[in-house]
Every structure is written in structure tokens, then in C-alpha cells.
N, C-alpha and C positions, 0 to 999 in steps of 0.2 A: 529793612523790609524782608519779609520771609522768602524762602527759596521757592521759585516756581519751577516745577518739574517739566511741564508741557508748555511750550512757548511758540506761537505761530505769527508770523508777519512782522509788522513794525518795520518794513522796508528790507527785512532779512528773509528772502524767499529761496527755496531750494526745491527742484523736482528730480526725482530719481526713478527711472524706469516707469514714468508716467504717474508717480505717487507724489504727494505733496508732503514734504518733511517738516517736522517740528524741531525746535532747538531747546537746549536746556538754558533755564534762566541763569544758572550758576556761571557757566562759562561761554554761553552762546554758541556752542558747538551743536551741529545737528545730530539727532539721536534717532534710534530706530523706532520712531512713532510716526507712522505713515498714514495720512489721510488718503483714502482712495476715492477718486472721482468716477462716477459712472454716468455716461451721457448717451452714447450710441450713434450720435451724429456729429458732424462738423460744427464749428461755431467760431465766432470771431471775438476779438478783444482789441483794446487800444494799447499799443506797446509803449515803452518808455519814450521812444522818439515821437510820440503823438500820432502815429500812423496806424490804421486799422489793419490787423494781421489775422491770419488763419491760426487757429489753435494748434500749436505744436507741429507745424508743418515740417516734414522731413527735409532736412538740409541737402540730402543727396538727390541729384536729378538721376532718375532711373534710365534716362536716355543719354547715352554717350554720343557726343558730337552732334548735339541737337541743333547747333547752329550751322552745321555742315562746313566749318571753316578749317578743319584740321587738315594739314598737308604733311607729307612725309618729308625726309631729308633730300637735299639736292643730289640728283642722280648723275648729272652731267658734270664731267671734269673739264676744267679750263674753259668754262662757258664764256669768259670775258676775253678769251684769245689773247692772253698776256704773253703766252709763249707759243712756239711753233710746235706743239705737242698734242698727244691725246686724242686728236681727231684723225680720221682716215680721209685724206683729201684726194680726189680724183677728177680726171679730165679738166684740169686747169685751175681747180680751186687752190687758193693760196692764202695763208695766214701772214698778215704784215700790218703794221701800224695799229695793232690792237684790235683788229677785226678780221673777218674772213671774207675774201673777195671771190665770188663765182662769176666766171666769165665764159660765155658761149654755151651752146646747147649741151646738155648732159653734164655740165660742171656741177660737182656736189661734194658735201662734207658730211661725216656720219660718225655715230657711236652707237654700239649696241648695249643698251642699258634697261630696256623695258621688259615687262612680264605680260604675256598675252592675258587678256581679259580684265586687266586692271584699268582704272580711269586716271588720267594724268591732267595736270595743268602745264601748258607750254607757255613760257614767256620769252620774247625775243625783241630786237630792235632792228629795224631797217634803217641803216644809217644813210644809204644813197641808193638810187636805182635809176636806170634809163628808161624804165617803163615796161620792159619785157616781163614775161611771166616766169614765176618759179612756183614750186609746190613743196609742201612738207609731206612725208610719208614715213611709215612704220616698218617698211620692208614688205608688207603685203598690200596695205591699203594706202592710196594716195589721197591726201586731204587737200584738195585744190581751192577750197573756199577760205583759206586763211588770208589775213590781210597782208597786202603787198606794198602799201603806201609807206612812205618815210615816217617813222615814229616807233613809239612802243606799243606792243601788242600782246594780247593773251588769248589762248585758244585751248579749249577743253576737248579731250578725245578719249575713246576707249581703245586700247592697243590690240591689234590683231597680229602684230608681228612684234619683234624685240628692238627695232632700230629707231633712232632719232636721226633723220636726214633731211636736209634741204637740197633740192636739185633744180637746176635751171632747165626750163622748157624751151625758151627761145634764145635769140641771140642777145643774151643779157649781160649787163655789166653792173653788178650790185655789191653792196658791202652789207654784211649782217653781224650783229654783235650781241652780248648779253644774252645768250641763249641759256634757259633754265628749264628744267623738267622736274616736277615734284608730283608724287602719287597723291591722288585726292582720297580722303578717308583711308589713310594707310593701315589702320588697324582693323579694317573690314567691319566697322560698327553698323553699317547699313548694307543690306542686300536689296539691289534695285530690280524691281519688277519691269515688265514691258511698259514702255512709254516714260520711264523715270530716268533722269540723270542728275548729277550734281554739277552745277555750273556756278562759278564765282561765289561760292559760299552759300548757294541756295539750292534746294531740291526743286527741280523743274519737271513738270508733266507736260508732254507735248500734244495732248489730245487724242492720241492714238489708243488710249485705254478703253477697253470694251468690258463690260461687266465689272467686277471688283478686282483691282490690281493693287499690289501692296509695295510699300517701301518699308522694309522690316528692319527694326533695330535688334542688335545682338546684346543689348543691355540686360539689366536684371529682369527676370520674369515677374509678372504681377502675381499676387497671392489672392486665392479665392476668398471673398467676404471683405477684403481690404477696400478702403475708400481712397481714390487718387484724384488729385488736382491736375488737370490737363490744360496746358497753354500752348497755343501755337499761332503763328502769324501767316495769313494768306495775302499774297500781292499779285499784281499784273493778271487778275482773275480774267478768264475769257469764257469758259463753259464748264458745265458738269458740276459734280459734288466732290468734296473731300471731308474726312473726318479722322480722328485719332482714335485707336482702339487700344485699351490697357485690359486685355482679357477678352472674353467672349463678347460682352456688351460693348458697344462703341458709343463715342460722343455723338452729338447731333450733327448731321450733315450741314455744311456751310457751303454757300455759293455767292460770296461776295468778298471783297478785300476787307481785311481788319484783323485785329488781334482778338482771339476768342479764349475764354476761360470756361472750362466745363469740368463737371465732376462725375466720376464713374465709380461704381461699386463693381469689383471684378468678380465674374462668375466662373472663370476658368484660369488655369495657370498658362499664360502665354506672354510672349514677348510684345513690347509696345510696337504698334504698327500703324502706319498711315495708309488710309484706304482711299484710293481714288476710284470713281465711278461715273457712269454717264459721260464718258469722253471728257473726263476732267482735264482742262488745260489752264494751267497757272503755275504759281510758285508757292512753296511752303518753307517756313523757316522758323527758327527759335522755338523748338519743341522742348517742353519740359513737362515731365510727369514725376509728381512727388506724392508720396503716401501721406494721407492726413491722418494723424493719430487722434482719433475721436474721443477717447476716455482720458483726457487730460485736463488738469486744472487750468483755469484762466487767471492769471495775474494781470489785472486791468489797471491802466493808469489814466482813465478818463478825467478824473477830478482831483487828483493828488499826486505828488511826486514819489510817495513811498510804494504806491500800488496797493491793491486790494484783491482778495479773492472774490471773484464774480460768480455767483450761483443764480440761475434763471429757471422759470418754469418752461414747460413746452409752449412754444408759439409757431405760427406760420406766417410767412410773408405772402400776402394775397396778391402783391403786384408781381406780375410774371415777367416783366422786363425792368428790372430795377435800375439799370444804368443806361437805358436808351431813351434819350430825350430827343424829340424832333424827327422829321423825315416820315414819309408816307408808310414805311414798313415798321417804324418804331412804335412804342407803346404810348408815347406822349406826343401829340402833334396839334394840328388845328390852330395855326397861328393867326393872329390879327396884327399886321404891322410888326411882324418880327420874323427872323430867320434863325438859323441855328448853325454852329460850327462844332463838329464833333471830334472827340479825341484830341484835344489840342492843348489841354492844360492838366496840371497835376492835380489828381483826385486825394481825397482824404486817405486812401491806401497806398499812395506813392506811385501809382500807375498814371499814365497819360490817357485817362478814360473819362475825364470831366467834360461835360458838354457846355458850350458857351452859347447863350441866347442872346442874339443881337437885335435890339428894338429900335425902331423908328418913330415910335410914338407910344400908344397905349397897347404895348405888346403883351400878347396873351398866350398861355399854353395850357392845354387840357389833355386829359386822357383821350386816346383815340376811340375808346369804347367804354361803356359803363361797366363798373364792377357791381354785379348784383349782390346785395347784402340783405339779410333777414331784417324784419322790423324789430324795434325795440331791443337793439344790441349795441353794446358799447365797443367802439373801435379806436384806435390810434393810428393816424397817419403820420409818418416822419420822412423827412428827406434833408439832405445836405445842400446848402446855399452859400454862395460866396458873391458879394457884390463887387463888381469891377469898377464900373463908374456910373451906375444908375443913381437916380435921385433916391429911390427906395425900393425895396423888394417886398411884395405883399403876396400872401397866399391865403386860400380859403377852401372849404368844402363846399360844393354845390350839389343840392339834393334835387332829384328828379323823380316824379311820381310814376314814371314808366312811360311817358308819352313822347318818346323820342327826345329830342334835345330842347324842348320848349319848357317854359315855366320854371326856370331854375331859380332856386332861392338859396341864399347863403345861410348855413347852419353854424359855421364857425369861421373866424376871421383873425388873422395874426399879421401885424406889420413889422418887419425887421428893416431898420434903417441903418445904412452905412455898415453892413456886416462885411468888412473887408478881409475878414478871415473866415475859414470854413466854420459854419454854424449849423447845427442840427436843429431844424425847425419841426415842432410836433404840434399836432391837433389832436385832441381827444374829443370825441363826439358820440352821441347816441342816436341811432336811427329812430324815426317815428312810425306811427302806424300805417302812414300812407307813402312815405318817401323810401323806396326800397333799392334805389340805385344811386351811387355817388361817383363823383369824379373829382380829380385834383385840377385845381385852377390856379395858375400863378399869373399875377400882373406885375409887369416889370417896367419900372421907370415911368409911371403914369404920366401921360401927355408930355414927356420930355425926352425920350430915347435914352439909350444906355445899354450896358451889357452885364449880364449876370452869368454865373456858372452854376451847374446843378449836377447832382450825383446821388445815387443810393436811396432810391424810393422805397418805402416800406409801409405796408398796411396790415395790422394785426388785430385780432379780437381780444385786446387787453385794454385796461384803463391807462396804460402807460406804454412808452416805447422801450423795447428791449435791444439788445446788441444787433448789429446790422447782419441780415441774411441775403446775400446776393442771389439774384435770380436771373435766368436767361431762357424764357420760354415756358416755364412752369412755376408753380408755387414751390416753395421750399420750407421744411419744418425742421426746427431745431428741437431735439428731445430735452425733456426735463433733466436736471442734474441732481445728483445726490453726493454728498461728501461725507464719508463714514470711516470708523474703524481705527481711530488712533489711540494708542496707549494700551497698558495692561495693568493689573492690580498693583504692582510695585510702583507705578507712576503716581498713584492718587492715595489719598488719605480719607477713609471713610468716617473717621472720628470728627475731623475738622478740616476746613479749608476754604478757598475762595475760588470761584469762577469768574473770570473778568473777560469782557469782549468790548471792542470798539467796532461798532456795526452801524449800518444804515439800511433801511428798508427800501425796496424798489418803488413802493407806492403804498398808500393806505388803501388796499385793494379788498378788504373784507376777509382775508385768510389768516389763519394762525401759522406762525413760523417760529420754530424752536431750535435752540442749541442746548444739548444736554450732556452731562457727565452721569453715566448710570452704570447699572449691571447687566444692560441689555433689555431691561424692561421698564414699565413705568413705576413699578412698585418701590424701587430704591433709585433715586435720581436727585440731581440738582439741575433744574431746567430753567433756562431763560426764555421767555416768550414775548414776541411781538404779537399782540392780541388781534383778533378779528375786528374789534373796535378801534376806530382810528386813534393812533398815538398812545394807546395804553400798553404799558410794559409790565409783565408779571414775572415772579419768581416762584417755582414750585420746588420745595424740599421735601421728598417723600421718603419715608422709611416703612418698610412692610406694608405699603399701600396706604398709609396715613400721611396727609400732606399738610405742610404749612404753606400758606399763599400769601405772597407780598405783592403789592400793586402800586403803580404810580402813573399818572397822566403826564406824559412828556410833552413839550412844546411842538416838536416835529421829529418823528421817528425816520423821516426820509433823509434827514441830515445825520451825520456821524455823532454818535453818543457813546460816551465812555460808561460802561455799566459794570458793576460788581456785585456778586451775591455771596455774602459770608454765611457759612453754616458751621454750627457747634451746638452741642447739647444745650437746649434752653437759651440759645443765642443766635438769632437769625437776623439779617439785615440786607436791605436793598439799597445800593448806592448808585447815583447818577449825577454826572456833572459837578463832582466835588462835595455833593450833599447827601446825607443819609435820608432816604425818602420813606422808608417804611421799615418796621421792625416787628419781631415776634420773640417773646422771652419764655416760650414753653414749646417743647417738642424734642423728638428723637432725630438722630442723624441717619442717613442712608447706610446700607450695608452692602459690602461687596462691590464698590465702584471699580470698573475696569475699562471703561471705554469712553471716549469723547467723540461725539458726532454732531452734524448739522441737522439734527432732527430731535424728536423726543425719544425716549429710551426704547420704544417698540420699533422705531424706524419711520413712523408716520409723521405728519405735521412737519415736513421738511423745510428747513430754512432757505428762503430765496431772498437775496439781497447782497450786500457788500460787506466784506469783512477785512478790516485793516490789522486787526490784531486779536488774538486769544491767549490768555494765560490761565494755568491752573496752579494754585498755590496749595502746599501740603499742610498749611497752618492758617488759622484764622487771623487775618492782619488786624492791627490796631486801628482805631478810628483815624489817627494821623496818617498812616500808610494808605488807607482806603481813600481819604481825602486827596492825597497826593496822586494816588493811581488813577482816579476818575476825574480829576481836574483838567 
């Protein structure tokens, strides 16, 4: 078979500096033929492991010590009292039998190892005691609230002096062992504002915050215009608000326990900060801030093991809380014989954010408010469902003419039985002239009881479902993608060759989508077209603006098809599925071919779909080779 100069895909994918690389057919090595993807917003894809992922999310967490667990080295010497050394013993304190014994008022032992202003974790063991009091102090401040009962204890404190000292207050007879002191956040990754402290690996706000007060990270600064994914966990919430800032703009305020994922576009160069306000009292942990590389190719593994380049048009998720099912404050509620358990199961993105719906009968779930939609418009609703032990999982769209919740009528209905693995359920429907508001209605385990899990609701104004766009309080739009710019004149042959692609359309949606080898215009090109008419495929071979057009009606262009266009003077052919479908024996070849792109030569009529493979050959292949290539 002839030599292919540009080869993309077939399980062999590489991305460098955000560009998708092609490989040589002759040796499989990647060459300097870069496909550039432009999108402008974040997007998701299904990874090789089957989990939904963010497109090229930065591996590095910009927040250092985001789980607040980092401790310094041990500062105390001979903390297990294995020898009679290193400690200053006064007023009757004595080391023997592997512990220190304090006896009588004023008895004490000490080491000077602290730095004023630093926060420390103190661990110690009370081996025995007669019940009289002792205290811990740093040479300036006495911390009388430490635990004095027999057992192992931990105590956090900010040093006002340099001393580690235990001192008897009463007529005590006690033994203390295993004293350990380590600095909290030893690299000073966090600056604590008023009301904040780090205790037991968690940042704690005590409620004394007035106005805005920050817990400031000394990690990498945010960059103006960059998009960031911010994740943090709130626990033991009592009052007030808290949010994370990566630049001038901040995430939404939160005032309840839970793990939150939010996105920000930075408008200034600032360090990451946690902002408490309104007398925030609670705990925050597991903070991560990662840059989202928006203009990156998506190699998706939804329906094959080799992966495919996914290119999609612009779309918006109109469901404003895509992962909140159940509860009075969530987007989906109004149960009948059903309750819910949130964040208790593994979701399709690998996080514990799936909601389990527990039904005792004809359990029902619907949106808490209507989504107003214009009349005579096509939409697709999608969501992920998993059947735990219900008899069946059913869903439908209910239409309402605007008169509150009455007179609901089903306009679409799907039954999914025994979906024991995560399944994306989709409904495509068109609004009519009178019903302008729609809700999602799920019926779980009709008349029998059972459990299902739900995640990732999406409603978009397209006749098909696109990749998942998570939302949390507002709609989210994913920009349209373009993929352009691979190759140069030396990579292609204007006298003869073959353009081959293994592709699938996203839908028969009435649009024209093209992949072209051209000189940057439509005058000289070899263009493969998925036509606006359903399942029609066309080949355009243009020379100086004069075109030969080949055409074939395929059975289903939403399934993967192997397609080849052969071009040579007076010898043109369209191959699909191992068969020559159309030919032309008269015509000239293009001039000056120098680029391969997912559009027509002028850049319009962009290709939206799935591409497993593209090859460009510098010679016209034989019929046998074309049959083998496209079979």
C-alpha cells in the first residue's frame, strides 16, 4: 500500500503543548504536523478508564498543603524518656522507668524548642495520675485546658514563648510519656487571618470573623484570563459564609456542609485565598485549584477502546443544578413515596456525588420549578441513571401549558430496565405551540419499591445529547470547537493521492460538516462532506474552482464509517465500507495542497463529530488497497 505522510489516530494519539500531533505512516513516529484545537471554554470527555474527565486539567494543584496535614520534623529530643537526658527537671521531677514523674506543687520538666508565632501540634500520654492538676505552658502562656486524664492526647497551640513545659499545679503524682511537638504548616503555605487556625489537619474558623477575613495560600499566583477548577470541602458548619478565590473574582458563597466544585476565570494576579464572612464558623479542608486548559483536543473513549477525536458545536446546559437531586434546596425534588440519600455513591466522574433515590412505592422525582422553553423548539434532555435494586427505572418529559402544576401530559417516555451500570438516558423532544414549560419526571420502581442512583442532568437546545457540562447554580455553555492547521506543501501531493477518514456524525442534524485537504481556499481542495441531507456523503475534488462531485447514501452516518477519496487526473473515486460507491473519469486535480483541517478549505462548514482515524496518501491507491483500507 502506498505511503501515508499524515496519519492521525487509530489508537495512537499524542498531544504536545495543547496541539494534536499526526504520525508518519512509514514509521509511526509523530511528526511536526500539528492540529490546533480552539474552543475557549472547558469541556469534558470520557477517559480510557471510563470516567468523565475535565479536558486537560492541570496535574499540579496550585494550593500547597491544601489538606492542611503537613507537619514539620520532631522538635523534642528524648520524648519517650528512654534516657535521663535532654530535659531540664526541676522541683522534684524525675525520669525513670521510661517516663517522667512529676511530684508535688511546682514539679516540672522542659525544653526550649519553639519559635514565637508558629503553630504546633503537641502529642503526649498521661500514664497515671492521682487526679491533681497540671498544665502545659510555652514560657509565656499557660494552656490549662489540656486533657489531664489517663490516655493519649493531642493539643494545638500558637507559641507565645519558646518553651515546651509541663508543670504540676497541685499536690500531684503523675507520670507523662511520649511527648512530641511538631510545627503545623512548617513551610508557611498558609497565612492565618483573625479567627482561623489549623487543627488536626483542618482549617477551622471560630466564628469571630467580621467582614471578610482570609486564609491565604502562598502557592502559585493565578493568571488573568485563565480558567480554574476549585474544589473544597466544608464540614461542621455552624454559621456564616465561606468561599475560595483564585484572583479577584471568587467562587459562590457556601453555607452548608459538603464538597463543592466551582469554576472561576481569574481577573487579577493573586494567590489563592479562602474567604470567610458573616461570622463564618466551621471547617474547610481538601482545597485544590487547578488550571483548566481550555483549548485542548479531547480524545474520548465513550464507545471504543482506541479513542476518537471529539469535536462538538456550541451548546448550553439549561439545568442549573446538574448534580443536585432531592431535598428542598435542590433542583429536583417533590417526592411521592420516596426519599433520597446524597453523595453516597460513586458517580460517572469517579467522585462520591451520585444521589441515591429510595422508593417505598411509586416513587417520583421532578424538577422543583419549571424550565420555561420557547414553543416549537427541539431539545434533548439527558441524565445518568443506575438501577440498584428497583424493578425498573422510567423517565419522561412532562409538558405544562403554564397553569401551575396541573394538566401534565407526557410528550416523551423511555423505560430502562435493570440498568445495573451507569447508563446515560436521553430524550429528544420538540415543544408545541401551547406547552412552553417542561419538567423532568422520574418514576422509580413502580408500585414495588427500590433504589436508583442519579447524576448529571443536562438539557440543551440540540436534537442530540453532547458531552456533559456540569452546573452549580447557573447555566453553563461549552464553546464550539475547531480543529485546523496540520501539514505543509511537502506533506501532500497535488497530482494524486487519497484522503481517508474513519468518522461518525454526532447526529443527522441538517448541517454540513467537512474534512478537507486544500490550499486554504475552496478553489483547490479534496473535501469529504457529511451532507445536510441525512446519511448522504459527498466528495468534492476542486481544481481552480471547477469541481468533480461524488456522492453516496450510507445506511447510518452516526455509526463509524471508513471512507476514502481517491484523486488523480481523470480518475476519481469514493469508497466506503470496502466498496467503490461512485466514480468520475474526467477532471483535473487540485493545485498547491498544503493543509488538512476539519472544515472546508475556507474554514467554514466545520466538522462536528467523532474521528477515529485520518490518513493522507501521496499516491492514488489501487482498488485492492482501497478495498482493504475501507473494509
